[in-house]
N, C-alpha and C positions, 0 to 999 in steps of 0.2 A: 679759632681756638684761643688766641690771645685776648679777644674781646670777652670771652666767657671767663677766663682767668681774672681779668681786670674786674669784671662784674661781680664775681664771687668774692674777690678780695675787698672791694669797696663795700659790698653788702655785709661781709663779715665784720669789718671794722666799725661801720656805722651801727650795726646791730649790737655788737659787744659793748659799745659805748653806753648802752642803757642798763647793762647788768649792775654796775655799782649803785645806780639810783634805785633799782628794784630791790636789791639786797638791803640797802639802807632803809628804805621805806618800810619794808616788812620786818626788819630786825628792830628798829627803833619805834615802830608804830607811830611815827610822826611824819606828817606830810604838810605841815603848816606853811612851809616856804615853797610849796609846789603850786603852780597856777592851774586850777581846774580848767579854765578856759583854754589854756595852751595845750594841755593834754587831751582835751576833747577834740580840738581842731587837729592836733597832730595825729591822733588815732584815726580820725576820719580821713585825713590825707594819706596815711599809710594804708588804710583799707582800700582807698581808691587806687593807689599804686599797685596793690595786690591784684585788684580786678584788672587793671591795665596789663600787668604782667601775664595774667591768665589769658587775656584777649590776644596778646601777641605771642603767646607761648614762649616766654622768656624765663627759663629756669632760674637764673640768678636773681631776677627781679621778684619772682614768685617766692623763692626760698628766703631771701633777705627780708622781704616785707611781711611774710607770714610770721617769722620769728620776731621781728620788730613789733608787729601788732600784738603778739602774745605778751611781750615784755612791757610795751607801753600800756596795754590794757590792764596788766597787773598793777602798775603804778596808779592808773586811773581808779581801779577797784580799791586800792589802799587809800587813795585820797578820799573816796566816797565813804569808806568804812571808818577811817581814823580822823578825818577832817583835816 
């Protein structure tokens, strides 16, 4: 039980950390200071963590990485759309 609480807490904090970047990118329509390579690699890594979480049936890993992948992908989409 403590492990799951720790996992959900860690996942929530690291996932929420992306929210300001997502909001800023979409609000300002500016992503010039965001590295495309970094977000491509990061999104791939998060997708692999999601697959890993599914493979080991870990709800905290699945939940955190699913939401993080959505947020990181939205920054990636903004980068591709707005340059």
